[in-house]
C-alpha angles and dihedrals in degrees: 000000000000110000128188116205117226108213134184103259123229112270102185137304094279095052118080102159145004145177121277091227102180143358113222092197136047123254108265094018121137107245131198127231111274091013112144109257109176147343121241119202120201132172089266111031144004115229137181126226124208134202115269091204141006122265146094114313125219118192121231095176133036131230109274095031120131107237133187128230108271094020117140107240098170145357128225119215102219094193091064091065093060093047094054100035096094097043094041097049108112123228114264093256092049092046091051091050092049091049090054092057117104115250091246090055093049091048093051090048091053093047099045106025092235108145111226088212088069094051122090107236122223097182129098112309089004095297118164111248131201088255091055090052093047090050091050092047091048093052096044099072093046092051093048094045096047109117122226090239122013112232117244112249135178114267116263091011110164117250123234114276091246090059094048099047140035120202124196135162116260110253119243090247092052090047091052092048090051092049093049093049093050092044091051091055094044098044103038129063089231121194131169129213125190140209137161129233132205106230095194097105096047092045090050091051092049092049092048098048104024097101094047090045092053092047092051102038105023095234138076126266106243135187095253094072090054092049092044091054090045090052091050089050091050093046089055091050094044105031092173089077090055092068142087140201122251104184104298093341126097112219112199115199123217097191133073113227104156124200117218116200114232125191115221133171087255094054140275118327128183112207113188125235107212127224096000090172091068098038123097121232089261091049091053093047091050093047093049093046092048094047093048092049093050092046092053092045092051091245096117117121131214090248089059090061101045134088104026118152098196137012134220119198123186114205089163092084087068093045099261112162098189137355143156107239120210117238120248107235133261086025116092100218146022131196119220120203122199143192120303110236130174110244136167110258135171112258118177091336094311131100112246134173110239135171101252133187129192116227123203125194115192113191143171105257091200088072107018121056123215092251091056093047094049092045091050092052092047090052090053090048093050093049093051095044091046108025091181086079088070089059099046095033104236 
């Protein structure tokens, strides 16, 4: 019987083990080539492994087990694929419908057993979306668990502890994030300075060129590319911020690899966009979109997270008005963006309503002086309020 071993893949020299967080398939199921099999959580990244061949899978490790790099966690019986190929082959119409499903929908179907064919689609041409699947999954347990006749209970009676709380072990990634945040606050002399920026000019540029930008590049022009370019401009003007401490040595960087914080269901990740000084606005938007997609799909690699010189985090997408971001060691500073709100401001001696955003720069005061921090933030503000500065370099 030909068996293919499913092993934990190498994740980088610094990673020796991880937690097999979740199986995407059932033990004994017949899997397809390239079908997602499991998620592995380490103290740095969460990644997804896929099947190298089709066949019946047999687990050798359970979800929640700590596993080592190279460990065999399952085997795939390759002979089972040939025996089920004819019977399992979908009709052409069914196959076409399955192929039209988004990857997220197919993944949810494999994980939960909910058949997309039974879900009413709200997408274009009646396609089933991820939201449709989540709604169907959410309603399924309640329907199955609904009793024929609800028992009469005293009003305000306390529920059982198991119904009021859920306990789960902190993932290695979450533990590492917690350790790094605490370490950053304990090891750095962290200080935050604030400013506000009028977003009128950038918003006007986006509105004027958005359609042409989408037609040419196939994606929207966002705010992050403007701020990334503004940060590169400010780092050039204030090189002291583009530095880090190595013991008692100051290491000044002469490149511009900018980390962009991305929120995922596994925690915050900061993929790095390389050589932002030489990328176009479209190049930055594409790089950010690709990195965010791979982070949320657990396809990010350790190399994607290493080597950044500065980080930008945007709490404004969640509605944050003001915050003090924590620096990402060994970097010396991080820029926090916030929600854009219309506020009355003084313009040429008159009160005007403008779309305003608060900016927050947290920095390591051991390395960056207040004058440098304030100057850096002013340079970002000037570049956003007058984007022509990014073109002529002033």
